[in-house]
Structure formats: C-alpha cells, structure tokens
ZADO-1210 file (C-alpha; in nm, 4 decimals, padded with zeros to 6 digits):
<atoms>
<atom x="32.9211" y="-01.5069" z="05.5849" code="UNK" pos="1"/>
<atom x="33.2958" y="-01.4889" z="05.5007" code="UNK" pos="2"/>
<atom x="33.4753" y="-01.1538" z="05.5741" code="UNK" pos="3"/>
<atom x="33.7444" y="-01.0068" z="05.3324" code="UNK" pos="4"/>
<atom x="34.0947" y="-01.0488" z="05.4508" code="UNK" pos="5"/>
<atom x="34.1595" y="-00.6785" z="05.4718" code="UNK" pos="6"/>
<atom x="33.8463" y="-00.6456" z="05.7094" code="UNK" pos="7"/>
<atom x="33.9621" y="-00.9303" z="05.9344" code="UNK" pos="8"/>
<atom x="34.2969" y="-00.7692" z="05.9750" code="UNK" pos="9"/>
<atom x="34.1493" y="-00.4269" z="06.0822" code="UNK" pos="10"/>
<atom x="33.9021" y="-00.5994" z="06.3270" code="UNK" pos="11"/>
<atom x="34.1923" y="-00.7906" z="06.4816" code="UNK" pos="12"/>
<atom x="34.3991" y="-00.4712" z="06.5142" code="UNK" pos="13"/>
<atom x="34.1078" y="-00.2853" z="06.6726" code="UNK" pos="14"/>
<atom x="34.0504" y="-00.5664" z="06.9169" code="UNK" pos="15"/>
<atom x="34.4082" y="-00.5838" z="07.0102" code="UNK" pos="16"/>
<atom x="34.3977" y="-00.2078" z="07.0916" code="UNK" pos="17"/>
<atom x="34.0772" y="-00.2443" z="07.2998" code="UNK" pos="18"/>
<atom x="34.2300" y="-00.5222" z="07.4945" code="UNK" pos="19"/>
<atom x="34.5444" y="-00.3300" z="07.5704" code="UNK" pos="20"/>
<atom x="34.3415" y="-00.0263" z="07.6853" code="UNK" pos="21"/>
<atom x="34.1305" y="-00.2207" z="07.9089" code="UNK" pos="22"/>
<atom x="34.4457" y="-00.3730" z="08.0757" code="UNK" pos="23"/>
<atom x="34.5747" y="-00.0065" z="08.1683" code="UNK" pos="24"/>
<atom x="34.3322" y="00.0469" z="08.4687" code="UNK" pos="25"/>
<atom x="34.4359" y="-00.3044" z="08.6064" code="UNK" pos="26"/>
<atom x="34.8072" y="-00.2263" z="08.5622" code="UNK" pos="27"/>
<atom x="34.7566" y="00.1241" z="08.7382" code="UNK" pos="28"/>
<atom x="34.5476" y="-00.0262" z="09.0124" code="UNK" pos="29"/>
<atom x="34.8247" y="-00.3077" z="09.0634" code="UNK" pos="30"/>
<atom x="35.1007" y="-00.0395" z="09.0696" code="UNK" pos="31"/>
<atom x="34.8997" y="00.1634" z="09.3214" code="UNK" pos="32"/>
<atom x="34.8612" y="-00.1405" z="09.5475" code="UNK" pos="33"/>
<atom x="35.2331" y="-00.2062" z="09.5226" code="UNK" pos="34"/>
<atom x="35.3302" y="00.1366" z="09.6212" code="UNK" pos="35"/>
<atom x="35.4800" y="00.1378" z="09.9961" code="UNK" pos="36"/>
<atom x="35.2550" y="00.2945" z="10.2616" code="UNK" pos="37"/>
<atom x="35.3433" y="00.6413" z="10.3444" code="UNK" pos="38"/>
<atom x="35.1812" y="00.7988" z="10.6555" code="UNK" pos="39"/>
<atom x="35.0201" y="01.1512" z="10.6521" code="UNK" pos="40"/>
<atom x="35.0623" y="01.3857" z="10.9451" code="UNK" pos="41"/>
<atom x="34.7040" y="01.4168" z="11.0868" code="UNK" pos="42"/>
<atom x="34.5844" y="01.0826" z="10.9698" code="UNK" pos="43"/>
<atom x="34.3095" y="00.9246" z="11.1821" code="UNK" pos="44"/>
<atom x="34.4013" y="00.6572" z="11.4132" code="UNK" pos="45"/>
<atom x="34.1954" y="00.4467" z="11.6874" code="UNK" pos="46"/>
<atom x="34.2446" y="00.6969" z="11.9659" code="UNK" pos="47"/>
<atom x="34.4501" y="00.9907" z="11.8293" code="UNK" pos="48"/>
<atom x="34.5579" y="01.1305" z="11.4922" code="UNK" pos="49"/>
<atom x="34.9193" y="01.0698" z="11.3956" code="UNK" pos="50"/>
<atom x="35.1682" y="01.3286" z="11.4491" code="UNK" pos="51"/>
<atom x="35.5421" y="01.2208" z="11.4716" code="UNK" pos="52"/>
<atom x="35.7568" y="01.3319" z="11.7609" code="UNK" pos="53"/>
<atom x="36.0352" y="01.5410" z="11.6428" code="UNK" pos="54"/>
<atom x="36.3655" y="01.3443" z="11.6643" code="UNK" pos="55"/>
<atom x="36.5339" y="01.6181" z="11.8837" code="UNK" pos="56"/>
<atom x="36.2575" y="01.5659" z="12.1363" code="UNK" pos="57"/>
<atom x="36.2665" y="01.1798" z="12.1001" code="UNK" pos="58"/>
<atom x="36.6428" y="01.2084" z="12.1967" code="UNK" pos="59"/>
<atom x="36.5441" y="01.4433" z="12.4801" code="UNK" pos="60"/>
<atom x="36.2992" y="01.2031" z="12.6261" code="UNK" pos="61"/>
<atom x="36.5156" y="00.9115" z="12.6122" code="UNK" pos="62"/>
<atom x="36.8007" y="01.1102" z="12.7704" code="UNK" pos="63"/>
<atom x="36.5756" y="01.2220" z="13.0561" code="UNK" pos="64"/>
<atom x="36.4668" y="00.8543" z="13.1103" code="UNK" pos="65"/>
<atom x="36.8353" y="00.7689" z="13.1064" code="UNK" pos="66"/>
<atom x="36.7646" y="00.4622" z="12.8611" code="UNK" pos="67"/>
<atom x="37.0396" y="00.2121" z="12.8372" code="UNK" pos="68"/>
<atom x="37.1320" y="-00.1457" z="12.7920" code="UNK" pos="69"/>
<atom x="36.9584" y="-00.2711" z="13.1035" code="UNK" pos="70"/>
<atom x="36.6212" y="-00.1255" z="13.0216" code="UNK" pos="71"/>
<atom x="36.2939" y="-00.2625" z="12.8820" code="UNK" pos="72"/>
<atom x="36.1204" y="00.0038" z="12.6876" code="UNK" pos="73"/>
<atom x="35.7641" y="00.0300" z="12.5601" code="UNK" pos="74"/>
<atom x="35.6370" y="00.3033" z="12.3265" code="UNK" pos="75"/>
<atom x="35.2618" y="00.3197" z="12.3389" code="UNK" pos="76"/>
<atom x="35.1307" y="00.4380" z="12.0129" code="UNK" pos="77"/>
<atom x="35.4617" y="00.3920" z="11.8339" code="UNK" pos="78"/>
<atom x="35.3764" y="00.5329" z="11.4912" code="UNK" pos="79"/>
<atom x="35.6562" y="00.5108" z="11.2388" code="UNK" pos="80"/>
<atom x="35.8790" y="00.3523" z="11.5039" code="UNK" pos="81"/>
<atom x="36.1330" y="00.6261" z="11.5472" code="UNK" pos="82"/>
<atom x="36.1251" y="00.6107" z="11.9232" code="UNK" pos="83"/>
<atom x="36.1652" y="00.2368" z="11.9421" code="UNK" pos="84"/>
<atom x="36.4451" y="00.2423" z="11.6915" code="UNK" pos="85"/>
<atom x="36.6259" y="00.5220" z="11.8902" code="UNK" pos="86"/>
<atom x="36.5849" y="00.3420" z="12.2185" code="UNK" pos="87"/>
<atom x="36.7221" y="00.0142" z="12.0704" code="UNK" pos="88"/>
<atom x="37.0207" y="00.2121" z="11.9491" code="UNK" pos="89"/>
<atom x="37.0934" y="00.2921" z="12.3049" code="UNK" pos="90"/>
<atom x="37.0970" y="-00.0610" z="12.3940" code="UNK" pos="91"/>
<atom x="36.7360" y="-00.1043" z="12.5309" code="UNK" pos="92"/>
<atom x="36.5125" y="-00.3879" z="12.4468" code="UNK" pos="93"/>
<atom x="36.2329" y="-00.1918" z="12.2973" code="UNK" pos="94"/>
<atom x="35.8766" y="-00.2575" z="12.2039" code="UNK" pos="95"/>
<atom x="35.6410" y="-00.0471" z="11.9889" code="UNK" pos="96"/>
<atom x="35.2668" y="-00.1039" z="12.0363" code="UNK" pos="97"/>
<atom x="35.0709" y="00.0322" z="11.7334" code="UNK" pos="98"/>
<atom x="34.7051" y="-00.0226" z="11.6355" code="UNK" pos="99"/>
<atom x="34.7484" y="00.0535" z="11.2546" code="UNK" pos="100"/>
<atom x="34.8932" y="-00.2472" z="11.0835" code="UNK" pos="101"/>
<atom x="35.0395" y="-00.0250" z="10.8012" code="UNK" pos="102"/>
<atom x="35.2365" y="00.1625" z="11.0570" code="UNK" pos="103"/>
<atom x="35.3627" y="-00.1493" z="11.2209" code="UNK" pos="104"/>
<atom x="35.5010" y="-00.2612" z="10.8728" code="UNK" pos="105"/>
<atom x="35.6434" y="00.0772" z="10.8138" code="UNK" pos="106"/>
<atom x="35.8126" y="00.0674" z="11.1453" code="UNK" pos="107"/>
<atom x="35.9663" y="-00.2846" z="11.0594" code="UNK" pos="108"/>
<atom x="36.0947" y="-00.1422" z="10.7411" code="UNK" pos="109"/>
<atom x="36.2426" y="00.1668" z="10.9080" code="UNK" pos="110"/>
<atom x="36.4168" y="-00.0466" z="11.1738" code="UNK" pos="111"/>
<atom x="36.5646" y="-00.2628" z="10.8955" code="UNK" pos="112"/>
<atom x="36.6974" y="00.0557" z="10.7146" code="UNK" pos="113"/>
<atom x="36.8553" y="00.1805" z="11.0384" code="UNK" pos="114"/>
<atom x="37.0093" y="-00.1666" z="11.0815" code="UNK" pos="115"/>
<atom x="36.8322" y="-00.2317" z="11.4074" code="UNK" pos="116"/>
<atom x="36.7639" y="-00.5943" z="11.4577" code="UNK" pos="117"/>
<atom x="36.4153" y="-00.7342" z="11.5387" code="UNK" pos="118"/>
<atom x="36.5474" y="-00.8764" z="11.8717" code="UNK" pos="119"/>
<atom x="36.6154" y="-00.5188" z="11.9896" code="UNK" pos="120"/>
<atom x="36.3210" y="-00.3367" z="11.8229" code="UNK" pos="121"/>
<atom x="36.0015" y="-00.5367" z="11.8183" code="UNK" pos="122"/>
<atom x="35.6766" y="-00.3836" z="11.6796" code="UNK" pos="123"/>
<atom x="35.3373" y="-00.5297" z="11.7728" code="UNK" pos="124"/>
<atom x="34.9961" y="-00.4359" z="11.6233" code="UNK" pos="125"/>
<atom x="34.7648" y="-00.4094" z="11.9309" code="UNK" pos="126"/>
<atom x="34.5417" y="-00.1861" z="12.1405" code="UNK" pos="127"/>
<atom x="34.7448" y="-00.0082" z="12.4009" code="UNK" pos="128"/>
<atom x="34.4589" y="-00.0443" z="12.6454" code="UNK" pos="129"/>
<atom x="34.4766" y="-00.4193" z="12.6144" code="UNK" pos="130"/>
<atom x="34.8496" y="-00.4534" z="12.6060" code="UNK" pos="131"/>
<atom x="35.0417" y="-00.5739" z="12.9210" code="UNK" pos="132"/>
<atom x="35.3463" y="-00.3498" z="12.9486" code="UNK" pos="133"/>
<atom x="35.4065" y="-00.4123" z="13.3254" code="UNK" pos="134"/>
<atom x="35.7590" y="-00.5543" z="13.2467" code="UNK" pos="135"/>
<atom x="35.8701" y="-00.2172" z="13.1169" code="UNK" pos="136"/>
<atom x="36.0937" y="00.0135" z="13.3321" code="UNK" pos="137"/>
<atom x="36.0709" y="00.2884" z="13.0677" code="UNK" pos="138"/>
<atom x="35.7481" y="00.3968" z="12.8870" code="UNK" pos="139"/>
<atom x="35.7117" y="00.6639" z="12.6258" code="UNK" pos="140"/>
<atom x="35.3889" y="00.8357" z="12.5237" code="UNK" pos="141"/>
<atom x="35.2630" y="01.0893" z="12.2664" code="UNK" pos="142"/>
<atom x="34.8890" y="01.0717" z="12.3657" code="UNK" pos="143"/>
<atom x="34.6117" y="01.3068" z="12.4749" code="UNK" pos="144"/>
<atom x="34.5753" y="01.3902" z="12.8317" code="UNK" pos="145"/>
<atom x="34.2463" y="01.1868" z="12.8391" code="UNK" pos="146"/>
<atom x="34.4117" y="00.8872" z="12.7222" code="UNK" pos="147"/>
<atom x="34.7063" y="00.9429" z="12.9570" code="UNK" pos="148"/>
<atom x="34.4436" y="00.9510" z="13.2371" code="UNK" pos="149"/>
<atom x="34.2906" y="00.6262" z="13.1352" code="UNK" pos="150"/>
<atom x="34.6437" y="00.4662" z="13.1409" code="UNK" pos="151"/>
<atom x="34.7398" y="00.6386" z="13.4823" code="UNK" pos="152"/>
<atom x="34.6019" y="00.3707" z="13.7181" code="UNK" pos="153"/>
<atom x="34.7955" y="00.0952" z="13.5313" code="UNK" pos="154"/>
<atom x="35.1112" y="00.3103" z="13.5255" code="UNK" pos="155"/>
<atom x="35.0990" y="00.3842" z="13.9032" code="UNK" pos="156"/>
<atom x="35.0779" y="00.0109" z="13.9780" code="UNK" pos="157"/>
<atom x="35.4085" y="-00.0406" z="13.7834" code="UNK" pos="158"/>
<atom x="35.7241" y="-00.1131" z="13.9772" code="UNK" pos="159"/>
<atom x="35.8603" y="00.2025" z="14.1657" code="UNK" pos="160"/>
<atom x="36.1107" y="00.3678" z="13.9729" code="UNK" pos="161"/>
<atom x="35.9706" y="00.2985" z="13.6348" code="UNK" pos="162"/>
<atom x="36.0300" y="00.6193" z="13.4173" code="UNK" pos="163"/>
<atom x="35.7404" y="00.7458" z="13.2107" code="UNK" pos="164"/>
<atom x="35.8116" y="01.0221" z="12.9496" code="UNK" pos="165"/>
<atom x="35.5483" y="01.1925" z="12.7447" code="UNK" pos="166"/>
<atom x="35.5580" y="01.4488" z="12.4747" code="UNK" pos="167"/>
<atom x="35.3807" y="01.7627" z="12.5715" code="UNK" pos="168"/>
<atom x="35.0692" y="01.6177" z="12.7242" code="UNK" pos="169"/>
<atom x="35.0285" y="01.5912" z="13.1091" code="UNK" pos="170"/>
<atom x="34.8825" y="01.3534" z="13.3650" code="UNK" pos="171"/>
<atom x="34.6712" y="01.6263" z="13.5021" code="UNK" pos="172"/>
<atom x="34.7223" y="01.6436" z="13.9004" code="UNK" pos="173"/>
<atom x="35.0008" y="01.4129" z="13.8862" code="UNK" pos="174"/>
<atom x="35.2658" y="01.6767" z="13.8436" code="UNK" pos="175"/>
<atom x="35.5925" y="01.5823" z="13.6412" code="UNK" pos="176"/>
<atom x="35.9061" y="01.5308" z="13.8191" code="UNK" pos="177"/>
<atom x="36.1015" y="01.6922" z="13.5363" code="UNK" pos="178"/>
<atom x="36.0066" y="01.9201" z="13.2397" code="UNK" pos="179"/>
<atom x="36.2290" y="02.0083" z="12.9555" code="UNK" pos="180"/>
<atom x="36.1827" y="02.1988" z="12.6265" code="UNK" pos="181"/>
<atom x="36.4148" y="02.1581" z="12.3366" code="UNK" pos="182"/>
<atom x="36.4667" y="02.4294" z="12.0736" code="UNK" pos="183"/>
<atom x="36.6999" y="02.4550" z="11.7536" code="UNK" pos="184"/>
<atom x="36.5629" y="02.2125" z="11.5074" code="UNK" pos="185"/>
<atom x="36.2482" y="02.1374" z="11.6954" code="UNK" pos="186"/>
<atom x="35.9841" y="02.3968" z="11.6192" code="UNK" pos="187"/>
<atom x="35.6497" y="02.2219" z="11.7534" code="UNK" pos="188"/>
<atom x="35.5749" y="01.9472" z="12.0007" code="UNK" pos="189"/>
<atom x="35.9105" y="02.0211" z="12.1744" code="UNK" pos="190"/>
<atom x="35.8435" y="01.9626" z="12.5520" code="UNK" pos="191"/>
<atom x="35.9082" y="01.6353" z="12.7365" code="UNK" pos="192"/>
<atom x="35.7623" y="01.5500" z="13.0711" code="UNK" pos="193"/>
<atom x="35.9171" y="01.2794" z="13.3047" code="UNK" pos="194"/>
<atom x="35.7278" y="01.0877" z="13.5903" code="UNK" pos="195"/>
<atom x="35.9119" y="00.8401" z="13.8128" code="UNK" pos="196"/>
<atom x="35.6533" y="00.5850" z="13.9510" code="UNK" pos="197"/>
<atom x="35.6674" y="00.6279" z="14.3360" code="UNK" pos="198"/>
<atom x="35.6548" y="00.3547" z="14.5924" code="UNK" pos="199"/>
<atom x="35.3288" y="00.3418" z="14.7879" code="UNK" pos="200"/>
<atom x="35.3978" y="00.4513" z="15.1436" code="UNK" pos="201"/>
<atom x="35.0730" y="00.6258" z="15.2582" code="UNK" pos="202"/>
<atom x="35.0002" y="00.5250" z="15.6152" code="UNK" pos="203"/>
<atom x="35.1608" y="00.4668" z="15.9479" code="UNK" pos="204"/>
<atom x="35.5196" y="00.3480" z="15.9880" code="UNK" pos="205"/>
<atom x="35.7139" y="00.2664" z="16.2987" code="UNK" pos="206"/>
<atom x="36.0565" y="00.4588" z="16.2932" code="UNK" pos="207"/>
<atom x="36.2522" y="00.3616" z="16.6088" code="UNK" pos="208"/>
<atom x="36.0241" y="00.4525" z="16.9025" code="UNK" pos="209"/>
<atom x="35.8235" y="00.7083" z="16.6992" code="UNK" pos="210"/>
<atom x="35.5242" y="00.6732" z="16.4633" code="UNK" pos="211"/>
<atom x="35.5862" y="00.8292" z="16.0960" code="UNK" pos="212"/>
<atom x="35.2509" y="00.9217" z="15.9718" code="UNK" pos="213"/>
<atom x="35.2683" y="00.9774" z="15.5976" code="UNK" pos="214"/>
<atom x="34.9851" y="01.1169" z="15.3642" code="UNK" pos="215"/>
<atom x="35.0885" y="01.0578" z="15.0004" code="UNK" pos="216"/>
<atom x="34.9635" y="01.2340" z="14.6956" code="UNK" pos="217"/>
<atom x="35.1581" y="01.0550" z="14.3947" code="UNK" pos="218"/>
<atom x="35.5333" y="01.1442" z="14.4731" code="UNK" pos="219"/>
<atom x="35.4746" y="01.4194" z="14.7270" code="UNK" pos="220"/>
<atom x="35.4391" y="01.3589" z="15.1056" code="UNK" pos="221"/>
<atom x="35.2953" y="01.5221" z="15.4088" code="UNK" pos="222"/>
<atom x="35.3063" y="01.3900" z="15.7753" code="UNK" pos="223"/>
<atom x="35.4550" y="01.3787" z="16.1020" code="UNK" pos="224"/>
<atom x="35.7348" y="01.1999" z="16.2921" code="UNK" pos="225"/>
<atom x="35.6864" y="01.1576" z="16.6529" code="UNK" pos="226"/>
<atom x="35.4319" y="01.4330" z="16.6278" code="UNK" pos="227"/>
<atom x="35.6706" y="01.6734" z="16.4554" code="UNK" pos="228"/>
<atom x="35.5666" y="01.7963" z="16.1140" code="UNK" pos="229"/>
<atom x="35.7830" y="01.6802" z="15.8146" code="UNK" pos="230"/>
<atom x="35.8617" y="01.9076" z="15.5336" code="UNK" pos="231"/>
<atom x="36.0230" y="01.8998" z="15.1972" code="UNK" pos="232"/>
<atom x="35.9003" y="01.5352" z="15.1699" code="UNK" pos="233"/>
<atom x="35.8930" y="01.3309" z="14.8402" code="UNK" pos="234"/>
<atom x="35.9218" y="00.9881" z="14.6870" code="UNK" pos="235"/>
<atom x="36.1575" y="00.9484" z="14.3951" code="UNK" pos="236"/>
<atom x="36.0718" y="00.5873" z="14.2899" code="UNK" pos="237"/>
<atom x="36.1622" y="00.3777" z="14.5993" code="UNK" pos="238"/>
<atom x="36.3852" y="00.6702" z="14.7460" code="UNK" pos="239"/>
<atom x="36.2186" y="00.8602" z="15.0343" code="UNK" pos="240"/>
<atom x="36.3601" y="01.1963" z="15.1792" code="UNK" pos="241"/>
<atom x="36.2036" y="01.4367" z="15.4430" code="UNK" pos="242"/>
<atom x="36.3009" y="01.6809" z="15.6952" code="UNK" pos="243"/>
<atom x="36.1722" y="01.6795" z="16.0530" code="UNK" pos="244"/>
<atom x="36.0775" y="01.9806" z="16.2246" code="UNK" pos="245"/>
<atom x="36.3056" y="02.2064" z="16.0069" code="UNK" pos="246"/>
<atom x="36.6177" y="02.0128" z="16.1270" code="UNK" pos="247"/>
<atom x="36.7354" y="01.6720" z="16.0546" code="UNK" pos="248"/>
<atom x="36.7120" y="01.5405" z="15.6944" code="UNK" pos="249"/>
<atom x="36.6069" y="01.1810" z="15.6551" code="UNK" pos="250"/>
<atom x="36.7080" y="01.0005" z="15.3289" code="UNK" pos="251"/>
<atom x="36.6335" y="00.6333" z="15.2695" code="UNK" pos="252"/>
<atom x="36.4894" y="00.3521" z="15.0561" code="UNK" pos="253"/>
<atom x="36.1512" y="00.1855" z="15.0876" code="UNK" pos="254"/>
<atom x="36.1172" y="-00.1919" z="15.0109" code="UNK" pos="255"/>
<atom x="35.7656" y="-00.2976" z="15.0509" code="UNK" pos="256"/>
<atom x="35.6703" y="-00.2599" z="15.4202" code="UNK" pos="257"/>
<atom x="36.0291" y="-00.1716" z="15.5362" code="UNK" pos="258"/>
<atom x="36.2566" y="00.1348" z="15.4958" code="UNK" pos="259"/>
<atom x="36.5949" y="00.2218" z="15.5967" code="UNK" pos="260"/>
<atom x="36.8355" y="00.5112" z="15.5410" code="UNK" pos="261"/>
<atom x="37.0556" y="00.7859" z="15.7076" code="UNK" pos="262"/>
<atom x="36.9957" y="01.1051" z="15.9118" code="UNK" pos="263"/>
<atom x="37.1866" y="01.4236" z="15.8362" code="UNK" pos="264"/>
<atom x="37.2669" y="01.4727" z="16.1968" code="UNK" pos="265"/>
<atom x="37.4305" y="01.1311" z="16.2163" code="UNK" pos="266"/>
<atom x="37.3278" y="00.7766" z="16.2471" code="UNK" pos="267"/>
<atom x="37.0649" y="00.5751" z="16.0643" code="UNK" pos="268"/>
<atom x="36.7005" y="00.4772" z="16.0867" code="UNK" pos="269"/>
<atom x="36.4847" y="00.1881" z="15.9924" code="UNK" pos="270"/>
<atom x="36.1094" y="00.1724" z="15.9675" code="UNK" pos="271"/>
<atom x="35.8263" y="-00.0869" z="15.9356" code="UNK" pos="272"/>
<atom x="35.4858" y="-00.0385" z="15.7974" code="UNK" pos="273"/>
<atom x="35.2119" y="-00.0930" z="16.0549" code="UNK" pos="274"/>
</atoms>
C-alpha cells in the first residue's frame, strides 16, 4: 500500500527525532567515560581509605628525612603522587607504590603538570606487601598502625641508617627518633614521625680486654662494659654511643661484626662481635 508523500515526510521526521534522542544517552555515557578520574577523600582502597597528606606535612617529612640527590625514595601507598613528586623535586630518585590504577594514572598526570620527568618520579601499580623496596634509603608512609606493624619486620631488615617517615601513625613499641608537628596551613594530619633503622648489635662484643654485653630493643641499648653498666646508650643507624659507669662517653660506628670509635677521656676503641 502506498503512503501519501506528506505522511512519508512526517514519518521520516519522527524517525530522525527518535534516532537523535536515542543517541543522547550514548553520547552522555561517552562523555562520562572521557572525564578524567578525580579522587574523593575517604574513598576505599585495598588496605586503607584515601586521605591526602597535607603539602606542609609532606615538606616536613622530607625535610626530617634530609631527602636529597643521593637518595632512593619509596612512598608506600602513594595516592595522588604528591610525596613522590616533592621528593623528586629535591633531587631524589622517587618511586610511588599504589594499588589503585586510576590513582597511578592521576599521579603520572600530576607529575607531568609539575614538570617532573618519569625517570625521577616513577609510579607503579602494585601491592605494597608484595613490593621489594629494599633498595630505598628513605621510605614514607601514611598507613594505619596495623599496616605499619605488618611492614615493620621488613623495614627493620633494611640497611642501617634507612630513614622511615610516617604521617601520624606509629610503629607501636618502636619509638620514633624524632616527632614534629606543623601548624599554619596544616589543620589535620599534621604530625610526622621519623625512625632511623638501627644496626643490629645485640650480643657480646670484645672491646680491648673487656667484654661489651649489649641488649638491644630497636635503637635503645642496655648492657655492661667490663662489668660496669652502660647508660644513655643508643644506636642511630650504624652509629653507636654509650656512657660507661657515668664517666667516659664512647661514640663510634658499627660495620657488621666490628666497631670502632673514640672515647671522651681520650684515645680510641675497637670492638669485634663474638
């Protein structure tokens, strides 16, 4: 059956409108998909929700760790990349480990905007518990205490002198070597804690003719030298310091199973691990 020309024109127009309207949701969906990812404070992650470290505290953390051109830095749970980018600007070779791939891509864009090259700021999508960060001499964290504790054994096996800096959260009974709080533009999450991985010295050493018996709890030491108690005894990385019997102060450096240094009353000392 043939249709009048006028009817055909009306039908064609109606079909055109229907097609155009059906294409609107597809175009809207395409536009939504093209919109760059934007993180939301409190969004869920694998191990923690995302909360950014305020930039003033990032700067304080890196300052406490004395980050510079000779450093290899890892940020575990690097979020939007701000800590990695800041460390790279100080000259460090910096790596961000982040589980969320959208955050990794955002970090790369932020680094490009900051004109930081990929060979200085590298972002990797990975599980921080499965990541080898043993080559780092600076590690930054903004993780819960329970996660810090899971990482602590690996951290304590890192090279003596490695600097670990965390936003707010502790390592429980491993007391920080330094704690700083910033104010001004920082109104929340404003405390930084620094730990320096200590050399392992627990046991008996021979220092001259006397046994040096050390009991170590992280960086803190107790013990005796030649039967006399030592006080104010501490490891700072590979550096050892203690006072004998309330008198002579010994300061030195440990290298594996040997140590050597100076005595405040004059002279020097050497020691060997038994």
